[in-house]
N, C-alpha and C positions, 0 to 999 in steps of 0.2 A: 504494500500500500504506500503510495507516494505521499509526501507531506501535504500536497494539495488536497488529497482525499481525506486525510486525517483532519485537516483544518475544517473541511466541509462538515465533518461529523460534529465539530464544535460550533457549527453555525457561522463559520467565517468564510466569506467568499472573496474578500478583497485580496489584492496582491500584496505580498509582504517581502521586504528585503530580509533574507535569511542569513544569519551568521552563526556558525558553530562556536560554542563556548567550550574552550579546552580544559578549564579548571575542573578537577574532579576525575576520579578514576573508574567510577562505577557506571554511571548513566550517561546516555548521549543527550546533550542539551543544546538548544538553539535559541537565539534571540530573534524574535520576529518584529521588524520595525515597519510600521505603517501609520495610518491615521491614529490607531491605538497600538501600543506595543505589548508583546507578550513574551513569555518564556515557554517553549515547548520542550518536553523531556520524555525520552523513552526509558522506562524503568528496566533495569537489568534483572531478568528473572532467574539468571544463574546464581545471583546473590540473594535476591528477594523472591523466594520460590512461591510465596503465596501473596501476590500483589494485592489481593482483596483485603488482607490484614493491614497492609500499609495504608490503603485508602480508608479503611474503617477506623484506624487509630486517628488519622488526621481529621476525619469527619467528626469523631467523638470529641476531639479537642476543640474544633471550630464551633461545634454546637454549644459546648459548655462556656467557652470564652465569649461568644456572642451574647449570652445571657448575663454572665457574671462580670465580664470585663469588656463591655462593648467598644470602648475606645482603644483597646489594645490591638495593635496591628498584627494579624496572624494571616500568613499567606496560604489561603485555601485554593485548591484547584477550581478552575472554571468548569461548570457542568456542561456535559455534552448535550446534544439535541434530545437524547433519550433520558436525560436526567442523571447520568452516571459521571463519576470523576475520571474514568479511563476509557480510552478507545483502543481496541486491539487491532494490530495490523495483521497481514496475511501470514507472518511468521510467528504469531502468537505473543508478540511483545506489546505490553500496554503503554499508551502514551497519555501524558497529563499536560494540561495547559494552565499556566499561571499568569496572572496579571503582572506586568512589568512595572516596578515602582521607580518613577523618574527621579533623577538626581541622587541616585544611590550608587555605591561602589562596593566591591569586595576587595580585600587585601590578602596576600598570601604569606605575609611575614609580619610579625609584631615588631614594631620599631620603637614605640614609645609607651610610657606608663599609662597615658590616657587611653591608648588603643586597648591595652590589656585590661584596664579597669572597666571601660565601657563594654567590651565584649563579655567579660565575666558577669557584669551586672545584667547584661541582656539575656544571656543564657539562664541566669538565675531567676530573672523575672518570669520567664516562661514557666519554669517549675513552680514558682510561687503562685502564679495566677491559675495554675491547674490544680492547686491544692483544693481538695473538696470534690474534684471530679470523680465519677464512679469508676474505680479502677477495673471493675469487671468488664468494662467496655473496651479496655486496651489489652492487646495480646502481643507476645514477642514476634517481631518481624524477622529476627535471626535468633535462633535458640541458643541460649547460654553464651551470648555474645561476649560479655565481660566476666564470665565465671572463671576466676583465677585457678580454682582447684581443677576444673576441667581442662583448662589450657595447659596446666602442668602435667596432667595425665596424658594429654596428646603429645607433649614433649617427650615424656618417658617412652611412649609407644614408638615414636619416631626414632628415638635413640636406640631402642632395641632392634629396630628393623633397618637402620641405616647401614650403608656400605662402610667398610673399614676406612676407605680413603676419606670419605666425608667426615667421619668421626675424628680422624686424625687432624684434618684441616680445622675442625671446629673445637678441638680439645680445650683450648683456653676458655672459650665461651660456654662450653658445656659445664666446665667446672664452676664458672661464675654463676650460672643459673642454678646449679645444685647448691651452692653456698648460700643463695638467697631464698632457700625453701622456707625459711622462717616467715617470709611474707605470705606464703600460702597458708601456713598455720594461723597467722593472725587474721587473714581474710576469712578463713573458715570459722574462726572463733567469733568474729564480728557478725557474720551472717547468722550463725546458729544462736547467738546470744539474744537476738532481737533488738540490739542497740541501734541498728540502722533502720530507718523507716523506708518502706517501699513507696516510691513516688513515681510520677510520670516524668521521665527524663528525656533529654534530647539524645544522649548516648553517642554523639559524634561531634564534639565541641571544638573543631578546628576553627581557626580564625576566619577562614574563607566561607564558613557556614553562617555568617551573620552579615547583614547589610548595614553599611554606614552611610550617613548623609554625606554627600560629596563635598558640601561646603563646611559644615560644622564638625564633621568626623564623629558625631554622636551615633550610637547604635540606633537603628530604625526597626529592624525585625530580624528574627531568626529564620534561616532557610534550611533546605535539605532535611526535611522532616521524616525521611524514610525509616529512621531508627527511633522515632518517637514511640516510647513504650515504657512499661514499668522497669524501674531500676533503682539504684542507690545514688545519693549525692556524690559519693566518692568517684563514680564513673565520670560525671561531667566535670567536676572540679579537677580531678586527677588528670584527665586528658588535656585540659587547658594548661595545667602546669607542665605536663610532658611536652606539649607542642609550642608553648609560648616562651618558655624561659631561656632556651638556648638561642644564641644568635645565628645558628646554622641549623638546617633541618636534618632529617634522618638519612639523607642521601650523601652527606658530605664525605669526601674521600679521605680528608685529613682529620683524624679524630682529635688532634690537639686543638682544633678550632671549637670544639664543644665546651661549653661552660654554662654555669647557672648565673643568669643575671638576677641578682637578689632583688633589685628594685622592681623588675618585672614580676618576679614571684610574689613579692609583697602586694603589688598592684592587683594581680589576679585574685589573691585571697581577699583583699579589701573590697574589690568590686563584687565578688560573689557574696560576701557577708553583708554588703550594703543592702541586698535584697533578701537574703536567706537567714540572717542572724536570728530572727524571731521564730523561724520555722525549725531550725536545727536545735536538737537537744544538746546539753553540755557534753554528753558522751559522744554524740556525733561530731561536735566541734573538736574533740580530742583526736579525731581521725583525719583532720585536715592534712597534716604532714604525711600520713600514711597514704592518702589518696594519690599524691603525685608519684610516690614510690611504687605503689601497686600498679598504676596504669602504665608506667614506664617499663616495669618488669614484665607485665603481660604482653606488651608489644615486642620486647626482646625475645621472650619465649616463642611467640608466634612466628617471628621472622627466622629464628634459629630452627624451629620445628620445620618450617618450609624448606630451609636449606637441607636439613637432614633427610627430608622426604623427596628431595630431587627437584625442588623449585616448581611445585605444581599449583600453588595458590596465587602468590604475588607475581605480577608481571616483572620480568627481569630483562635488562638490555645488555648485560655483560656477565661473564662468569663470576661467581661468588658474591653477587650483588646482595643477596639476602644475608650473607655472612657479614658484609660491611654494615648493612642496616642493623643487624642484631648487635654487632660490636658497638655501634653508636648508641643504641638504646641502653646497653649495659654500662657503657661509660657514663652516660647521663645518670643512670640509676645510682652508680657509686657516688656521684656528686650530690645526689639528693638524699643519700642515706646517712 
């Protein structure tokens, strides 16, 4: 099904200038510029195997927010001509259409304390505003996405099945992952204790998943809601710490460039607590530092696991790229510990 046919299913007949947006690794995304502008996106069903759950979670959030926080900007899909949020193409992929919010930008790297603070407060505001929503209406879009115990189990299985060559190449990082197993123990203890409240979380809080006003650089709204589902605050705050605090990203070739910018770390925490301090219990607040360690560790485990499995999950462009990614996460983990 061509883009023109998909647009017709959304009731759009006019011609649009179409520009593919390259940011993001999962979905195909296009900006449509015309009399009115839109964002058109094809959902990757290899990752999101039940797209109806993705749509249902976003719908449940939109319905709740429209009643309880009507002034809050929440980017809901445009309905198709038959009243659904998705149109399926001939290959079975679902497409969604979103309104384009003018004078907004995304950024791919945190440069300032203000960016860190505003993004953290923006993600936190989404969770705070969904406090009180019926959690039974929300379901996992990716099962056990941030379950550290399960990710460690996957690592152990990969280690037992890996080739001797790959185990030798990764020996240093295997040892590092095993030395940090105490984080798995703490995670399990936190979950089983009930000290963490299950909330509706974004679950993928990278800086480019929030729109900023192009003029003021204030946060406008959260985007990329495919992982909006039940979770714990340590997932969102922890992933912001993991992805915001270093001046370089997980792909850097020279690990000596990795560092923890303490001013950015503090801005993330301040921004998050500016919205969530009254929602979090004292026991939850005591897990703030753990959140960054836990999410950095889980990504190091996942990248190393993929290397041991023969690079079957994450896309790679050169040999040992997953090993480089794992090394970078584990170096950052040491700095956060």
